[in-house]
C-alpha positions in Angstrom: 67.5 -27.1 164.8 66.6 -24.4 162.3 63.5 -24.7 160.1 65.6 -25.1 156.9 67.6 -27.9 158.5 64.5 -29.6 159.6 63.0 -29.5 156.1 66.2 -30.9 154.7 66.2 -33.7 157.2 62.6 -34.6 156.4 63.3 -34.6 152.6 66.2 -36.9 153.2 64.0 -39.2 155.2 61.4 -39.3 152.4 64.1 -40.3 150.0 65.2 -43.1 152.3 61.6 -44.3 152.7 61.1 -44.4 148.9 64.1 -46.7 148.7 62.7 -48.9 151.4 59.5 -49.2 149.3 61.4 -50.5 146.4 63.5 -53.0 148.3 61.1 -54.2 151.0 57.6 -54.8 149.5 56.1 -55.8 152.8 57.1 -52.3 154.2 55.3 -50.4 151.4 52.2 -49.4 153.3 54.2 -48.3 156.4 56.6 -46.4 154.3 53.8 -44.6 152.4 52.2 -43.6 155.7 55.4 -42.1 157.0 56.0 -40.3 153.7 52.6 -38.7 154.0 53.3 -37.6 157.5 56.7 -36.1 156.5 55.1 -34.2 153.6 52.5 -32.7 156.0 55.3 -31.7 158.3 57.3 -30.1 155.5 54.2 -28.1 154.4 53.7 -26.8 157.9 57.4 -25.9 158.3 57.4 -24.0 155.0 54.4 -22.1 156.1 56.2 -21.2 159.4 59.3 -20.2 157.4 57.3 -17.9 155.1 55.8 -16.3 158.2 59.2 -16.0 159.8 60.8 -14.3 156.7 58.0 -11.7 156.6 58.5 -10.8 160.2 60.6 -7.7 160.9 62.3 -6.1 163.9 61.7 -2.5 164.8 63.1 -0.3 167.6 60.8 2.0 169.5 62.4 4.7 171.6 60.6 7.0 174.0 62.5 9.8 175.7 61.7 12.7 178.0 61.4 16.1 176.3 60.3 19.3 178.1 58.5 19.2 181.4 60.6 17.4 184.0 58.7 14.8 186.1 55.5 15.2 184.1 57.4 14.4 180.9 58.8 11.2 182.5 55.4 10.2 183.6 54.0 10.7 180.1 56.9 8.4 178.8 55.4 5.8 181.1 51.9 6.4 179.7 53.0 6.2 176.1 54.9 3.0 176.9 51.7 1.4 178.2 49.7 2.7 175.2 52.1 1.2 172.7 52.5 -2.1 174.6 48.8 -2.7 174.7 48.7 -2.1 170.9 51.7 -4.5 170.4 49.9 -7.2 172.4 46.7 -6.8 170.4 48.6 -7.1 167.2 50.2 -10.4 168.4 53.7 -9.0 168.0 56.5 -9.8 170.4 58.3 -7.1 172.5 61.5 -6.9 174.5 62.8 -4.0 176.6 66.4 -3.4 175.5 67.1 -0.6 178.1 65.3 1.7 180.4 66.1 4.6 182.7 63.6 5.2 185.5 62.9 8.5 187.1 62.3 9.4 190.7 58.7 10.3 190.0 57.8 6.7 188.9 58.1 7.3 185.2 60.9 6.8 182.7 63.6 9.2 181.5 64.0 6.9 178.5 62.8 3.4 177.4 63.9 1.4 174.3 61.8 -1.5 173.1 62.5 -4.0 170.4 59.3 -5.2 168.5 59.1 -8.1 166.2 56.2 -9.1 163.9 54.5 -8.6 160.6 54.2 -5.0 159.2 55.4 -3.5 162.5 57.2 -0.5 160.8 54.3 0.1 158.4 52.0 0.5 161.4 54.3 2.6 163.7 56.3 4.6 161.2 54.3 7.8 161.7 54.9 7.8 165.5 58.3 9.4 165.3 58.4 13.0 166.5 57.5 15.1 169.5 54.3 14.1 171.5 52.8 16.9 173.6 50.7 16.3 176.6 48.4 18.9 178.3 47.0 17.9 181.7 47.0 18.8 185.4 49.7 16.8 187.2 48.9 14.9 190.4 51.3 17.2 192.2 49.4 20.4 191.0 47.3 21.5 194.0 45.5 24.3 192.1 44.5 22.2 189.1 46.5 24.2 186.6 47.2 22.7 183.2 50.9 21.9 182.4 52.3 21.3 179.0 55.1 18.7 178.6 56.6 16.7 175.7 58.1 13.3 175.0 60.2 12.3 172.0 59.5 9.2 170.0 61.6 7.5 167.4 60.7 4.4 165.4 63.2 2.7 163.0 63.9 -0.7 161.5 66.5 -2.9 163.1 68.5 -4.1 160.0 69.4 -7.8 160.2 72.4 -7.6 157.9 74.6 -10.7 157.5 77.9 -9.1 158.3 79.8 -12.4 158.1 79.4 -12.8 154.4 82.5 -11.6 152.5 82.7 -12.1 148.7 86.0 -13.9 147.9 86.3 -11.8 144.7 86.7 -8.7 146.8 89.8 -10.1 148.5 93.4 -9.7 147.3 95.5 -12.4 149.0 99.3 -12.2 148.9 102.0 -14.3 150.6 105.5 -13.1 151.6 108.4 -14.2 153.8 107.9 -13.7 157.4 110.2 -11.2 159.2 109.3 -12.4 162.7 110.9 -14.9 165.1 110.6 -18.6 164.4 113.9 -19.9 163.1 115.2 -20.3 159.6 112.1 -22.1 158.3 110.0 -19.0 158.8 112.2 -16.7 156.8 112.8 -19.1 153.9 109.2 -19.8 152.9 106.3 -17.5 152.0 104.3 -18.4 155.1 103.1 -14.9 155.9 99.8 -13.8 154.5 98.5 -10.3 153.6 94.8 -9.8 152.8 93.3 -6.7 151.3 89.5 -6.1 151.1 89.3 -4.0 147.9 85.8 -2.3 148.5 86.8 -0.9 151.9 90.6 -0.8 151.4 91.1 -2.8 154.6 94.4 -4.6 155.0 95.5 -7.2 157.5 98.7 -9.3 157.8 99.4 -12.5 159.7 102.8 -14.1 160.1 102.6 -15.6 163.6 102.4 -19.3 162.4 104.9 -21.4 160.4 102.0 -22.7 158.3 100.8 -20.4 155.4 97.4 -22.2 155.7 97.1 -21.2 159.4 98.2 -17.7 158.8 95.6 -17.3 156.0 92.9 -18.7 158.2 93.7 -16.3 161.0 94.0 -13.3 158.6 90.5 -14.1 157.2 89.1 -13.9 160.7 90.9 -10.6 161.3 89.7 -9.1 158.0 86.1 -10.2 158.7 86.2 -8.6 162.2 87.6 -5.4 160.8 85.0 -5.1 158.1 82.2 -6.0 160.5 83.4 -3.2 162.8 83.5 -0.7 160.0 79.9 -1.7 158.9 78.6 -1.6 162.5 80.2 1.9 163.0 78.7 3.2 159.8 75.3 1.8 160.7 75.5 3.4 164.1 76.3 6.8 162.5 73.3 6.4 160.2 71.0 5.4 163.1 72.1 8.2 165.3 71.6 10.7 162.5 68.2 9.3 161.7 67.2 9.3 165.4 68.2 13.0 165.6 65.9 13.8 162.7 63.1 11.6 164.0 63.2 12.9 167.6 63.5 16.6 166.8 64.6 18.8 169.6 61.7 18.0 171.9 60.4 21.5 171.9 56.6 22.1 172.2 56.5 23.9 168.8 57.8 20.7 167.1 54.8 18.6 168.2 53.3 16.0 165.9 50.4 15.2 168.3 48.8 16.7 171.4 47.1 14.7 174.1 44.6 16.9 175.9 43.4 15.2 179.1 40.9 17.9 180.2 39.0 17.7 176.9 39.6 14.0 176.5 40.9 14.4 173.0 44.0 13.7 170.8 44.9 16.0 168.0 47.3 15.0 165.2 48.9 18.1 163.8 50.3 16.6 160.6 47.1 15.0 159.4 44.8 17.6 161.1 42.3 15.4 162.8 41.0 15.2 166.4 39.8 12.1 168.2 37.6 12.7 171.2 38.4 9.4 172.9 41.7 9.9 174.7 41.1 7.6 177.7 40.1 4.7 175.5 43.0 5.2 173.1 45.5 5.3 175.9 44.1 2.1 177.3 44.1 -0.2 174.3 42.3 1.7 171.6 45.4 3.1 169.9 44.5 1.4 166.7 42.0 4.2 166.1 44.9 6.6 165.5 46.6 4.1 163.2 43.4 3.6 161.1 42.9 7.4 160.9 46.4 8.0 159.7 46.2 5.1 157.1 43.0 6.5 155.7 44.5 9.9 155.3 47.7 8.6 153.7 45.6 6.4 151.3 43.6 9.5 150.1 46.8 11.3 149.4 
């Protein structure tokens, strides 16, 4: 049962108990006690509802850039860094898809995150992340430079099923299909046009106008939903293209230098000399630094 339905049920029960109080005097004390309990439950549910409404869903994508196996291993490292931060914030996470590499890393991983102010905290992570370190496979200890691409964007929870009746133009006409004389004599067929999107559907499969209308409404809803979903997908793909960049080293927003144990943010021009700690649960240091810079601006 949803929170809203539970609140409605409890309010209905309070109303019933108040009527009992009036009719049954000997039940007054018991009814009052139950009313108090129901009021407490409603307050708790409303608090939960408020918390739920403030919650948001965000998509975090991490992909390989330049650097082959080393790039895929760094995707794995960034995934761990973000997941530890997510857990500390008390957000929930769900892996939507992943593509593992032969080296033990990831070619790509997509994570759905839900919680309060997720986007506000992660919005500056989009872009090319550069790593400088000596790979495990490097026998001479040479430093390799690789990149990963990160994109962070909101998952829009649009209610696609709601269609304003004022936006619909509904017409009836005589069916031209099979079905005997009755079908052709009455205006049983239905045509619906959604004016904002100029989407049109017709239904004349049933003898009943009511049934045809019902089916046509389902069709128009599905068509409009498909149009909206396609449009949203286009917008998301365009946004992701802008967020990711081309993955080239020169497009970097941040550099992780393992030899010097530091992280440099190229947009906000700061260096944190605590790479190991940041990668292992201390990522909030970067977020705090970015927030303080943005606040000054």
